[in-house]
C-alpha positions in Angstrom: -12.0 -42.7 106.3 -9.3 -44.4 107.1 -8.5 -48.5 105.7 -5.9 -50.7 105.9 -5.1 -53.7 104.1 -3.5 -56.3 105.0 -0.5 -53.6 105.9 3.1 -54.9 106.6 6.0 -52.9 108.2 9.6 -54.8 107.6 12.6 -53.6 108.6 16.1 -53.4 106.3 17.3 -55.5 109.2 14.4 -58.3 109.8 12.3 -56.5 112.4 8.6 -56.7 111.8 7.2 -53.6 113.3 3.2 -54.4 111.7 2.3 -57.9 110.5 -0.4 -58.3 108.1 -2.9 -55.7 109.4 -6.0 -55.2 108.3 -8.9 -52.5 109.8 -11.0 -49.4 108.8 -12.0 -46.6 110.8 -15.4 -44.9 109.9 -15.8 -40.7 109.5 -15.9 -39.0 112.3 -14.8 -41.8 114.5 -11.9 -41.3 116.8 -10.3 -44.5 116.8 -7.0 -45.2 120.0 -4.3 -47.1 119.1 -3.3 -48.2 122.5 -0.3 -50.4 123.3 3.6 -51.6 124.3 6.9 -49.2 123.7 7.9 -50.8 120.1 4.4 -52.6 119.7 3.6 -51.1 115.6 0.8 -48.5 117.1 3.0 -45.4 116.0 4.3 -47.0 112.7 0.6 -47.5 111.5 -0.6 -44.4 112.4 2.7 -43.2 110.2 1.7 -44.7 107.3 -2.0 -42.7 107.1 0.9 -39.6 105.8 3.7 -41.8 103.9 6.0 -40.7 106.6 6.9 -44.5 107.2 6.4 -46.5 103.4 4.7 -50.1 103.9 6.2 -52.5 102.8 3.6 -54.6 101.8 -0.4 -54.3 101.5 -2.2 -51.0 101.4 -3.6 -48.3 103.2 -6.3 -46.4 101.3 -7.6 -42.9 103.2 -11.2 -41.9 101.5 -11.3 -44.5 98.5 -8.2 -44.0 97.5 -5.0 -45.4 98.2 -2.0 -43.4 99.5 0.5 -44.7 97.7 0.0 -42.5 94.1 -0.8 -39.0 95.7 1.9 -37.0 96.5 3.3 -37.1 100.4 3.6 -33.5 100.6 0.1 -32.7 99.3 -1.4 -35.2 101.2 0.4 -34.5 104.4 -1.4 -30.8 104.1 -4.6 -32.5 103.7 -4.4 -34.2 107.5 -4.0 -33.1 110.8 -1.1 -33.6 112.4 -0.2 -33.8 116.4 2.3 -35.0 118.5 3.2 -34.9 122.0 6.6 -32.3 121.8 3.8 -30.5 119.9 6.8 -29.0 117.6 5.7 -25.4 117.0 7.8 -23.2 115.4 10.0 -20.5 118.6 9.9 -18.1 116.2 6.9 -17.7 114.9 3.1 -16.4 116.5 0.8 -18.4 118.3 -1.3 -16.5 115.4 1.3 -17.6 112.8 2.5 -20.9 114.1 -1.7 -21.8 113.7 -1.9 -20.2 110.5 1.1 -22.2 109.2 -0.5 -25.2 107.2 -3.2 -23.1 105.3 -1.0 -20.4 104.1 1.5 -23.5 102.8 -1.9 -24.5 100.6 -1.7 -20.5 99.4 -4.2 -19.2 101.3 -4.4 -15.0 101.3 -2.2 -14.4 104.9 -6.2 -12.5 106.2 -8.1 -15.8 105.2 -5.5 -17.2 107.3 -5.1 -15.4 109.7 -8.6 -15.2 110.3 -8.5 -19.0 110.3 -5.8 -19.4 113.0 -8.0 -16.4 115.4 -10.9 -18.4 115.2 -9.5 -22.0 115.8 -7.4 -20.5 118.4 -10.8 -19.5 120.3 -12.3 -22.8 119.6 -9.5 -24.5 121.9 -9.9 -21.5 124.4 -7.2 -19.0 123.7 -8.7 -16.0 123.8 -6.5 -15.0 119.9 -6.4 -10.7 121.6 -4.3 -12.5 124.0 -2.2 -15.1 123.0 -2.3 -14.9 119.4 0.9 -12.4 119.1 2.7 -14.6 121.8 5.6 -16.7 121.1 5.6 -20.6 122.5 8.0 -19.9 125.4 5.1 -17.8 126.6 2.8 -20.8 127.2 2.0 -23.0 129.1 2.8 -26.7 128.1 -0.7 -27.4 128.1 -1.1 -23.9 126.1 1.2 -24.9 123.3 -0.7 -28.4 123.1 -3.8 -26.7 122.4 -2.4 -24.4 119.6 -0.7 -27.4 118.5 -4.6 -29.2 117.5 -5.7 -25.6 116.3 -2.7 -25.8 113.8 -3.8 -29.2 113.1 -7.3 -28.4 112.0 -6.8 -24.8 110.9 -6.8 -26.5 107.4 -10.8 -28.1 108.3 -8.4 -31.7 107.1 -10.9 -34.2 107.1 -8.7 -37.3 109.1 -6.7 -36.3 112.3 -3.7 -38.2 113.8 -1.8 -37.9 117.0 0.4 -39.6 118.8 0.6 -39.6 122.2 -0.9 -35.7 121.9 -1.4 -35.3 126.1 2.1 -36.9 127.3 3.9 -34.1 128.2 1.6 -32.9 130.4 0.7 -33.0 134.3 -2.6 -35.7 135.3 -4.5 -32.5 135.8 -3.6 -30.2 133.0 -4.1 -33.7 130.7 -7.0 -34.5 132.3 -8.6 -31.4 131.3 -7.5 -31.7 127.7 -8.0 -34.6 127.4 -12.0 -33.5 128.6 -11.3 -30.6 125.7 -10.9 -32.3 123.1 -13.7 -34.6 123.3 -16.3 -31.6 123.4 -14.7 -30.7 120.1 -14.3 -33.3 118.7 -18.2 -33.5 119.1 -18.2 -31.0 117.2 -15.8 -30.9 114.2 -16.1 -35.0 114.1 -13.2 -35.3 112.7 -11.6 -39.2 112.1 -8.9 -39.7 114.3 -6.6 -41.8 115.3 -4.8 -41.6 118.5 -1.8 -43.1 120.0 -1.1 -43.3 123.4 0.6 -46.3 125.5 -2.2 -45.9 128.8 -5.1 -47.9 128.5 -6.8 -45.5 131.0 -6.7 -42.9 128.2 -7.5 -45.0 125.3 -10.9 -46.0 127.6 -11.5 -42.5 128.0 -11.2 -41.6 124.2 -11.7 -44.3 121.7 -15.3 -44.3 119.7 -13.6 -48.1 119.3 -10.0 -49.0 121.0 -6.9 -51.1 118.9 -5.5 -53.4 121.6 -1.9 -54.0 119.9 0.0 -57.1 120.7 3.5 -57.2 119.0 2.3 -55.8 115.6 -1.4 -57.0 115.6 -4.0 -56.0 116.8 -5.0 -58.4 119.8 -9.1 -56.5 120.4 -10.9 -53.6 118.2 -13.7 -52.7 119.9 -15.5 -50.5 121.9 -14.5 -49.4 124.8 -16.8 -51.4 127.7 -16.4 -54.4 125.2 -12.9 -54.7 125.5 -13.0 -54.3 129.5 -15.7 -56.0 129.4 -15.0 -59.3 127.0 -11.2 -59.7 126.7 -10.6 -61.6 123.4 -7.5 -62.9 124.4 -5.8 -64.0 127.6 -2.8 -60.7 126.8 -6.0 -58.2 126.3 -7.1 -58.8 129.9 -3.8 -59.1 131.4 -3.1 -55.6 129.6 -6.2 -53.8 130.6 -5.7 -54.8 134.2 -7.0 -56.6 136.2 -9.0 -53.2 137.7 -10.7 -53.7 133.7 -14.6 -54.1 135.4 -14.2 -50.6 137.6 -12.8 -49.2 134.2 -16.3 -49.9 132.7 -18.1 -47.5 135.0 -16.5 -44.6 133.2 -17.1 -45.3 129.8 -20.8 -47.2 130.0 -24.0 -44.9 130.4 -27.3 -45.2 131.9 -29.6 -46.5 129.9 -33.6 -46.3 130.0 -33.4 -50.5 130.0 -31.7 -50.2 132.9 -33.9 -48.4 135.1 -36.8 -49.7 137.5 -40.0 -48.4 137.7 -41.3 -46.0 140.9 -44.4 -45.9 140.7 -44.8 -42.7 142.7 -42.3 -40.5 141.0 -42.5 -36.5 141.5 -43.4 -35.6 137.7 -40.3 -33.4 138.1 -37.8 -33.7 140.7 -38.5 -37.5 141.6 -38.1 -38.8 145.1 -36.5 -36.3 147.2 -35.6 -34.0 144.6 -32.3 -33.4 146.7 -33.9 -32.5 149.7 -33.8 -34.0 153.0 -30.5 -35.5 151.8 -31.8 -37.9 148.9 -29.6 -37.4 145.5 -30.6 -34.8 143.1 -31.8 -36.5 140.4 -29.2 -37.6 137.4 -29.6 -37.2 133.2 -29.9 -40.7 131.3 -26.1 -40.9 129.6 -24.6 -40.3 133.0 -21.9 -42.9 133.0 -22.1 -45.6 135.9 -19.2 -43.9 137.6 -20.5 -40.8 138.3 -23.7 -42.5 139.4 -22.4 -44.7 141.5 -20.2 -42.7 142.8 -23.9 -40.2 143.8 -25.0 -43.3 145.3 -22.1 -44.6 147.6 -22.2 -40.7 148.6 -26.0 -40.5 150.1 -25.4 -44.1 151.0 -29.0 -44.5 149.0 -30.6 -47.9 147.5 -31.4 -45.6 143.8 -30.4 -42.4 141.8 -33.5 -41.0 139.6 -32.3 -40.6 136.3 -34.3 -37.9 134.0 -35.2 -37.4 130.6 -34.0 -34.9 128.3 -36.6 -32.7 129.3 -35.8 -33.1 133.4 -38.9 -35.6 133.9 -37.6 -38.5 135.8 -38.0 -42.2 133.7 -37.4 -44.4 136.5 -34.7 -45.4 138.8 -31.4 -47.1 139.1 -30.4 -49.2 141.6 -27.7 -51.4 142.8 -28.8 -54.1 140.0 -29.2 -51.9 137.4 -26.3 -51.0 137.4 -24.9 -54.9 137.4 -27.2 -55.1 133.9 -25.9 -52.7 132.8 -21.8 -53.4 133.3 -23.4 -57.1 131.2 -25.2 -55.2 128.2 -22.1 -53.2 128.1 -19.7 -56.1 127.9 -21.8 -57.8 125.5 -19.6 -58.0 121.9 -20.4 -55.4 119.1 -20.8 -56.7 115.4 -17.3 -54.1 115.6 -15.3 -57.4 116.5 -13.5 -58.1 113.7 -10.7 -56.2 112.6 -12.4 -55.2 109.1 -13.8 -52.2 110.3 -17.4 -51.2 109.2 -19.3 -48.6 110.8 -18.4 -46.8 113.6 -20.7 -46.4 117.1 -22.1 -44.4 119.0 -19.7 -43.1 121.6 -20.6 -44.9 124.8 
């Protein structure tokens, strides 16, 4: 859906913000661009909607070189969410959300109906919040309106620049969770810029770790954490990267040990007599290990979609899962390709 082909951005003062960049973001994939301030990640994102023009190379969206597309028309088809939100203070929440459909010529009733639908989707009842003004909302609520506005015209591509950076950590985590749940429904192609490695790991199907104007590694969060491509990446993701991997590695059936005598419905104990209740397949290793430690038990029953036990997870199984998840994937190269399923 988004493709960079040998893109360079060099400013008149000689500064090279992006240097010979090539990568691809698949349709429906959420890719996080992470790195320190001034590394070129925001410049990269802004070249997708032509707020910044490349010095050389090509940027393609849906197979079309955007250099030949009218920039205003292009931007109206790309959702854009920024940290400061950028809502119009003199317009109601409903009218703010309906901005792009109105610019595209939608009838007023249709634009407002779409805005109400999106507000409801992001958890803001339009009957309660639609007539309010931005100053009457909390920071987290304004951020939700920003997301709703970006999605209002149903754009295939969504650009997000530090979208959750202006709220406190508790609200930030909640907004991240809500956006991931929303993304599972709308499946937009998303570029999300962040300086926070925790956010990049948590949000991305894949993540691009930037050095100075270049991508040092482009892969799934589990692979970046488990197999850093360079000493720079290893230093950037931190010495606690092994712990971070627990949050992005799901429990799979291959990680389980057989357990003869499992109860066909609940597994051993089933949560009774102090034994931990079963967890479903796909639970993160972080959550599964937390249950193991909380109950001081050597094994944890894992169930399938039908609630029946598939086997047990042990500390050895956790180790196997981490080894599996850290194996370099086919997306190790920067040429991109089809995106993997979210871990």
